C-alpha positions, 0 to 999 in steps of 0.5 A: 539509468534515465526513466523510460516510458512504459505501457502495461500489455499483459501477453494474451497467452497470459490471460488465457492460461489464467482462465484455464487454471480458473477453470481447473480449480480443485475446491477444498471442503469447508465446515457448515456455516463457517462463514469467514472464521476459518479464513476466506469463505468458500461460497464467496471465493467461488462466486469471485472466482467465476466472475474472474474466469467468465466476466472480468475484463483485465484489457479495461482495466489495463486501459484504465491503468495506461491513462496514467504516464508510467515510467521504468528506470534501474536504481542500485540495481533494482528494476522500478516501475513508477507513475508520474503524474505532473500537477496542473497548479502553478507550483505543484509540490512533489509527492511520493506515494507508497503502498504495502501489501497486499495493495499495489499501485492500482490503490492510488487511481482515484486519488491521482486525479484529485491530488494532480489537478484539484481545480478539476474536481472542485478544489483550489489549484494551489493545492496541486501535487506533482504525483510519484507512485512507484510499485514497490521493489519486488511488487507489480510491474516493478517485477520480481527482485532477484536479490536479497537485502531489499529492506524497508530502509533500501527501498527508502533510499531508492525513493530518494534516488528516484526523486532526485533523478525526476529533479525533486531534491526536496518532496513530500512523502505519504504511505500506509502499510509498508508505506508508513514504514518506507514513509517513516524511515525518509523522515528519520534517515533522509530529513533533510530531503523531506518536506513533511510525511503523511500517514493513514495507518496506525503509527506506533509499532515502534512503542508496542512493548513500551509500558503504557503512561495512562489508561487510554495507552494501556487499552490500546496496547492490549487491543493491539496484542489481541490484534496481533494474536488474531491477525498476524499469522499471515506475516509471520509466515511471511517473515519466516517462511515465504518460498514455502507459501509461494509455491501455492500461491504462485501456481494457483491464482485461486490460492492467490486470490484466497490469501489476499482478498480475506485480508482486504475484508478484514481490514476495510470499513466493510461490516463483512460486506466486502463488496460494499467497500470494493467492487469485484472489478477492484479486488481482481485487477489488484490481484491480476497484477499480482498474478500476471507479474509472478510478484508474490514470492518477492512482495512477501519477502519483504517481510523476511528481508525487513524482519532479519535486518540488523537496524531497527526501522521502528524504533527512534523518533522522526523529527520532520512535520508529520500529519496522521489521518487515522481511519476507523476501521484500520488496525487497532487506533492508537492514542496520539500521545503513544504516537508523538513518541515516535513522530513530530505530530502537527496534524492528527485526524480521526476519520469517520469511516474508512480503513486500511486501504484509505485511497480506495475506501475514502479517496475524497477524505484522504486527499483532503486531509493530504492537501490540508497538512501539506498546505503550510509546508509548501514554501519549503519546496517552492 
């Protein structure tokens, strides 16, 4: 199916229903001085929801998103929404960027301009990219998936087909969170199509259970195990009972916001002050995308499908050239020696600031690292 131009327009009745639901919220109790220790802070969420109901303007952000060329297509029975923004330089490199959960294609809105038109942002036009940013199957305007078996490996194959359909037999790829695993799958299983892979998340999950060979690796494995104990409850639920969770989150916008905003605080470089990194509008635009598309269930189902697949996507080594931008307050920082068991690492940059949502938190640093990593690889696609 040939891609069809697409513009976002959420029906007014959907937005009216959202405001009515926000107004009818039945709030839970909270222990005095609980802070964020038990989960999303009640006082903060009440403040955010009041802003959502009374001040937030979806139409403003709808117009912002519609400034990017968007399309939909059908690949392997999966409906896919994507941005496709052509570069301004003489020989733009094709680059597909994959997001994760609880993010969306919206995460990339700050980096698309500098990547596609570097000269306008003070860069070198020879660093331009043709940028493709899909909504993952089951996420956002790709809409809910309606079949099982939509795993990371299958999504990677769909993205290869998408890039082929767009006229890019060879291309670069970048990602964090689920996007890291999709990018890794592309580098492992479609290496002949991939110029290089760039990651902005800890890249050593596949060696978590391996024995450490030095003290640095041992310390990281201990930190990672501690993080898994304290932070991964959401993931276990997504992997085992996503349908049970979906009844509440698909029916209550406050429940949805509470489930998602805690991760933006916990995983970002905000030092406990979430709005030091994200504006209310940015948080709510991302959450509203999930709400208006009713994709919270299919987005979390990706965890279940991938956890129950037969092939271990986390094992084996990706031999294509790999660049890693390690942001300070992302998931626990692995030593390079561990990551090199899984990747052919040619660039490793430890950032001074930033967390899990790099494109929103530190867009300039991420853009500069993507440009620098792919610069010597451009001849492979020209």
